[in-house]
SEKOL-142955 format. One record per residue (C-alpha): x, y, z. Coordinates in steps of 0.001 Angstrom, whole numbers, padded with zeros to 6 digits, always signed. Layout:
<nodes>
XYZ/...
</nodes>
This chain:
<nodes>
-051451+031772-014710/-054705+032002-012079/-057779+033755-013529/-060738+035475-011846/-064003+034005-011289/-067341+035413-010230/-069550+033166-008405/-073633+033323-008162/-075517+031527-006213/-072466+030766-003652/-074042+029775-000649/-071638+028937+001728/-068889+028541-000820/-068278+024995-001659/-067895+025072-005799/-066314+028588-004800/-063828+026180-002478/-063126+024134-005317/-062271+026419-007748/-059538+028168-005142/-057762+024941-004862/-057935+024383-009035/-055729+027913-008862/-058461+030522-009989/-059793+033585-007501/-063112+034016-006628/-063264+038162-006798/-067273+038590-006597/-069826+036294-004204/-073066+036641-004729/-075536+035290-002373/-078989+036627-000950/-079304+034782+001668/-078192+036666+004493/-078111+033693+007452/-075281+032550+004675/-073326+035232+003858/-071738+035529+007349/-069757+032196+006768/-068487+033594+002897/-066892+036219+003857/-065594+034404+006663/-063222+031779+004732/-063332+034428+001123/-062624+037907+003523/-060598+039470+000616/-063322+038833-002005/-066371+041081-002796/-069605+039359-001597/-072853+041337-002936/-075960+039816-000911/-078539+040789-002839/-081159+038790-004872/-080040+038249-008351/-083301+040019-009855/-082239+043220-008358/-078537+042825-009554/-077508+045281-012756/-075384+043603-014799/-073337+046001-014792/-072585+045611-011210/-070730+042412-011590/-066993+042411-012648/-065389+041068-015741/-064370+038035-015212/-062453+034925-017161/-065035+032558-015647/-068977+032754-014194/-069946+030103-012325/-072388+028663-009973/-075570+027046-008966/-079064+028581-009194/-081467+027785-006484/-082293+023235-006867/-085760+023287-005701/-087686+023767-008556/-085825+021269-010796/-085628+018828-007803/-088290+015907-007249/-087885+015959-004110/-088946+020121-004116/-091451+021946-006128/-090998+020603-009582/-092631+023768-011130/-089193+024443-013053/-089594+027974-014838/-092932+027973-014189/-091661+028755-010402/-089297+032131-009069/-086540+030160-008161/-086681+028440-011216/-087214+031850-013214/-083879+032957-011206/-081908+030734-013807/-082866+033027-016582/-081674+035207-014620/-078316+033694-014775/-078176+033592-018303/-078773+036700-018572/-075360+037881-016579/-073432+035457-019182/-074765+037226-022536/-074161+040828-020923/-070208+040411-019465/-069125+037416-022356/-067138+035174-019735/-064906+032738-021415/-066612+030371-019610/-069239+029631-017746/-070508+026860-015504/-073798+025996-013511/-074931+023340-011029/-077854+021684-010663/-080177+018323-009899/-080773+015452-011128/-084390+016603-011405/-083918+018637-013832/-083603+016125-016363/-086781+014722-015880/-088976+014074-018539/-091281+016837-016470/-089403+019055-017161/-087963+018663-020799/-089520+022041-022124/-088248+024243-019207/-084842+022396-020072/-085025+022845-023971/-085342+026393-023691/-082419+026805-020990/-080244+025193-023462/-081621+026744-026303/-081003+030348-024796/-077401+028629-024035/-076880+028385-027674/-077711+032264-028261/-075179+033124-026676/-072805+031628-029070/-070822+029415-026948/-069581+025376-027582/-072258+024145-024701/-072544+020459-022995/-074338+019111-019563/-073836+016147-018489/-075328+013923-015014/-072623+013086-012327/-072179+011049-009278/-069882+013218-006997/-068975+009726-005813/-066670+009196-008887/-064336+011916-007790/-063448+011091-004545/-066965+012211-002754/-067698+009991-000021/-071808+010654-000923/-073972+009513-003532/-075006+012613-005098/-076050+013021-008183/-075857+016337-010189/-076497+017792-013763/-072873+020392-014660/-073776+022631-017530/-070349+024404-019112/-069994+026725-022005/-066678+027416-023453/-066356+030859-025829/-065890+030063-029418/-062847+031454-029527/-060730+028549-027489/-061406+026409-030655/-063042+023728-028244/-066194+022383-026074/-065721+021666-022553/-064869+017479-022383/-065334+015895-018466/-062908+015001-016100/-062795+010902-016203/-064465+009383-013298/-062047+007443-010509/-061638+003838-010585/-064086+002011-008166/-061382+000932-006303/-060346+004958-005516/-064410+005451-003903/-064110+007236-000721/-065906+005760+001952/-067208+006744+005227/-064571+005194+007268/-062022+007549+005082/-063890+010630+005592/-065184+010558+009565/-063408+007856+011378/-061523+010116+013521/-064583+012353+014359/-066568+009444+015654/-065762+009893+019585/-066212+013571+020233/-069095+014762+018797/-071499+017190+020676/-075414+017459+020984/-076328+020763+020173/-078108+022852+023122/-081436+023383+023832/-083586+024798+021084/-080791+023607+019415/-078035+026195+018883/-074899+026283+019096/-072023+025106+021615/-070435+027591+019832/-066432+028208+021346/-067256+025362+023426/-066834+022812+021061/-063109+021132+020422/-063384+020642+017236/-065223+023113+015245/-069062+022458+014237/-068444+019358+015636/-072273+019024+017084/-075842+017197+016327/-079105+018347+015773/-081317+016810+018502/-084769+015686+018265/-087165+013168+017301/-087448+010935+013844/-090315+011612+011710/-092653+009351+009987/-091330+010054+006569/-087639+009869+008092/-088464+006614+009601/-089664+004981+005789/-086699+004121+005024/-083072+002971+006098/-081662+005867+007458/-077441+004599+007490/-074771+003370+005572/-071927+001469+007409/-069037+002459+007544/-067659+001070+004297/-070230+002699+002092/-069969+006517+000899/-073044+008570+002236/-076174+009558+001537/-076852+012391-000339/-076295+015174+002480/-079742+017349+002167/-080647+021057+003230/-082057+020002+006652/-080680+019104+010047/-083874+016922+010241/-083569+014533+007745/-079172+014708+008199/-077597+010994+007896/-077476+008407+010869/-074005+008121+011874/-072619+004644+010755/-072155+003436+014281/-075264+002533+014178/-077171-000797+012594/-078884-000752+009948/-082743-000048+010622/-084622-002765+010152/-087930-002982+007653/-090767-004062+009677/-093682-002605+007312/-094095-001276+003784/-092348+002572+004101/-091576+001868+008347/-088120+000501+009499/-086748+000734+012928/-083985+000845+015486/-082111-001988+016362/-083451-003547+020061/-081260-002255+022457/-079043-000108+020746/-081376+002813+020093/-078612+005119+021595/-076165+004288+019176/-078636+006508+016441/-077719+010523+016606/-078083+012027+012852/-074246+012952+011759/-072536+016186+013201/-072571+019883+010962/-068891+018843+010657/-069038+015383+009630/-071198+016509+006913/-069551+019270+006019/-066322+016573+005682/-068178+014539+003566/-069010+017385+001266/-065212+017358+001405/-064730+020903+002564/-061402+021422+003996/-061088+021469+008875/-060701+024976+008541/-063786+025939+006874/-065556+026793+009117/-069732+027606+009190/-070983+031019+011138/-074470+029960+012978/-076358+030107+015771/-078626+027366+014691/-077745+024230+013931/-080487+023800+011339/-078408+026409+009485/-075322+024624+009073/-076849+021863+007454/-078851+024205+004942/-075426+025837+004174/-073523+022701+003468/-076794+020188+002018/-076641+023071-000297/-073595+023660-001745/-071115+022419-004091/-069108+018830-003165/-065690+020855-003008/-063515+018163-004735/-066082+017505-006907/-066031+021157-008133/-062112+021134-007673/-062058+018147-010566/-064282+020019-013020/-062257+023066-012579/-058892+021538-012356/-060174+020223-015941/-061305+024268-017358/-058043+025454-015988/-056221+023038-018139/-057913+024376-021315/-057483+028666-020453/-053538+027570-019545/-053393+025955-023059/-055730+029132-024788/-053358+031517-023382/-049571+029994-024399/-051089+028963-027925/-050611+030858-031124/-054883+031355-031452/-054075+033406-028130/-054831+036949-029689/-054522+040217-026507/-055641+042976-028425/-059127+041347-029446/-059652+039514-025859/-061894+041713-024124/-060407+039543-020926/-057732+041252-021294/-058145+044199-022044/-060690+044704-018397/-058748+046265-015694/-060525+044279-013455/-060410+040551-014695/-057094+039208-015225/-054696+036848-014560/-051654+037053-012670/-048452+034801-013549/-047261+032660-010699/
</nodes>
């Protein structure tokens, strides 16, 4: 069976691509950043894209779907961000996400956020969110996960929240991590791209159609004192550092030697090898985030390419979770406990499912 899903805070579509690969259909996606929506529309041509702020989206505007998924803005919860939690409007939008789930009553929902959400400073805000989810009448679970355990060549910790309608008769169980021997490295991800990257044009504008490989260009410019405060190079046989939502902070290519500490919070490039130090390209960070090579990021400013990829949920990570959800839904819809007349998903024409 193929199940319809509505997506929120969709960004470039990393979470959506993972769910699509697992056999779901993304019928509607909400993303208010209009530097990102051209990429979403390019890669999801049959999906209805709503580019309003969620604060302006009525629940009735959202089509019925078996599942609702999304990654609410993380800046308010991130240790490196504002850290204001629900006192920040970007944090409060999490409550708007809960509002839609409450009104639409999907069979399952998923929310993704940064590890900082579990820090002690956000204990009260997190408990409020947990309480709100509990009121919705779902079996609810969450877990701090590292994407490198699920086929992604990157150290990246994220919190995943999953709710199952109690009619499913079970709570979601997170997929088991891959054995360490199956973890992916930078060599696995980007070795074949090492000699073909192009520098961005003046003012870090894109090379566009002149590129031999789409989006395979890297940001130019100097490195800040903060950037030089620690090593930014991972070796070929290691996973990448976390891909961040800014080109200035992109990790350095593994062709370069690791940086050397010369003082507290001060590193330097290897003498005589300074020419080897360049930022990973937009395509390389997309590979690390496990986007397929035919996924095209649309932008004029190279910085926007890094932004949308750094904010995305890694595709393979999303796919691993989505596959587990799909197994549970398939079991439910083929079980004796499933009653078609009582199921709102079946009774809503916009929702459902196509057998294959």
